[in-house]
C-alpha positions in Angstrom: 0.0 0.0 0.0 1.2 3.5 -0.8 -0.1 6.3 1.4 0.6 9.9 2.4 3.4 10.2 4.8 2.4 11.0 8.4 4.3 12.9 11.0 5.0 9.7 13.0 6.8 8.3 9.9 9.5 11.0 9.8 11.9 9.6 12.4 12.1 6.2 10.7 12.7 7.9 7.4 15.4 10.2 8.6 17.2 7.2 10.3 17.0 5.2 7.0 18.3 8.2 5.0 21.3 8.6 7.3 22.1 4.8 7.2 21.8 4.5 3.4 22.9 7.9 2.2 25.1 9.2 4.9 22.9 12.3 5.3 19.2 13.2 5.7 16.8 15.9 4.6 16.2 16.2 8.3 13.2 15.9 10.5 12.4 19.6 10.4 12.5 19.9 6.6 10.3 16.8 6.0 7.9 17.9 8.7 7.6 21.4 7.2 7.1 19.9 3.8 4.3 17.6 4.8 2.6 20.1 7.0 3.0 23.5 5.4 3.8 23.3 1.6 1.0 22.6 -0.9 3.6 21.9 -3.6 5.2 19.1 -1.6 3.8 15.6 -1.7 5.4 12.8 0.4 4.4 9.2 0.4 5.5 5.9 2.0 5.2 2.4 0.7 4.1 0.1 3.4 3.5 -3.6 3.7 3.9 -4.9 7.2 5.9 -1.8 8.0 7.4 1.0 5.9 9.6 -0.2 3.0 10.5 3.2 1.5 9.3 6.7 0.7 9.3 9.4 -1.9 9.2 13.2 -1.7 7.8 15.1 -4.7 7.4 18.7 -5.6 4.8 19.8 -8.2 4.8 23.4 -9.5 2.4 24.0 -12.3 3.3 21.3 -14.9 6.8 20.7 -13.6 7.6 17.9 -11.1 10.7 17.0 -9.1 11.5 13.9 -7.3 13.2 15.4 -4.2 14.1 12.1 -2.6 13.4 8.4 -3.2 14.5 5.7 -0.8 13.8 2.0 -0.4 15.1 0.7 3.0 18.1 -1.5 2.6 16.5 -4.8 3.6 13.8 -4.3 1.0 15.9 -3.3 -2.0 15.7 -5.3 -5.2 12.3 -6.8 -4.3 10.1 -4.7 -6.6 9.2 -1.9 -4.1 11.2 0.7 -6.1 9.3 -0.2 -9.3 6.0 -0.2 -7.5 6.7 3.2 -6.0 7.9 4.7 -9.3 4.7 3.4 -11.1 2.7 5.2 -8.4 4.8 8.4 -8.8 4.4 8.6 -12.5 0.7 8.0 -12.3 0.5 10.6 -9.6 2.3 13.2 -11.7 -0.1 12.4 -14.6 -3.0 13.5 -12.4 -1.4 16.9 -12.2 -0.6 17.1 -15.9 3.1 17.3 -15.2 5.1 17.5 -18.5 8.6 17.6 -17.1 10.1 15.7 -14.2 13.6 16.1 -12.8 15.7 14.3 -10.2 19.2 14.0 -9.0 20.8 10.5 -8.5 24.2 9.5 -7.2 26.6 8.6 -10.0 27.4 5.3 -8.2 23.7 4.3 -7.8 23.5 2.2 -10.9 20.3 0.3 -9.8 18.5 3.6 -9.3 19.7 5.0 -12.6 18.5 1.8 -14.3 15.1 2.1 -12.6 14.7 5.7 -13.7 15.8 4.9 -17.2 13.2 2.1 -17.4 10.5 4.8 -16.8 11.9 7.0 -19.6 14.2 9.3 -17.7 17.4 10.3 -19.4 20.7 11.7 -18.1 20.8 15.4 -18.8 23.9 16.7 -17.1 26.2 16.1 -14.1 26.4 18.1 -10.9 30.0 17.9 -9.7 30.5 17.1 -6.0 26.8 17.6 -5.4 26.6 15.3 -2.3 28.1 15.8 1.1 30.7 13.1 0.3 31.7 15.0 -2.8 30.1 12.4 -5.1 28.7 13.7 -8.4 25.0 13.6 -9.2 23.4 12.9 -12.6 20.4 15.1 -13.2 17.8 13.0 -15.0 14.9 14.4 -16.9 11.6 12.9 -18.1 9.7 14.9 -20.7 6.0 14.3 -21.4 6.1 13.7 -25.2 5.1 10.2 -24.4 1.3 10.0 -23.7 1.7 7.1 -21.3 3.8 8.2 -18.4 2.7 5.3 -16.2 4.5 2.1 -15.7 6.8 0.7 -18.4 8.0 -2.8 -19.0 
C-alpha cells in the first residue's frame, strides 16, 4: 500500500536516509514539507511496515523527485518499481510534463530504474553530495502520452 506520509513516519525515514545515504533531509525539513507546503507531496510504501518513501514537488506542470528511498532490507524486491509506477501515475493526475531528479553517479540500480521509466541523463552536478560524489540530473519529458509504468 502507498499512502501519504504521516508525522509519525518521519523519524524512521530520517534514520533510514542517514544509514543508506550518509545524510538526511532532516526531521524539520520533512515535517515542514508535509505540514506547510502545498507543492510538496510525500508518500510511504508500506507492507507490514514502511519499506520506503518518496518526496515530490509539483509546481504547475513541472515535477521534481526530491528524494526516493527504499530501505536496505527491501531493495531489489520490486518496491522501487511499485513506488515509481505510483509516482508517474500521480504526476499524470497533475498534468506534469517535465520531471527532474538527482541521483548519485554510483547508484546504478536507481539509474537503471529511472531509465526504465523514460528518464534520461541530462547533465552532471559535480561534487553535489556531502561526500563529494557527483550527481546525474535525470529528466523525463512528457512527449510520451503514457507516463505510467513501463515494461
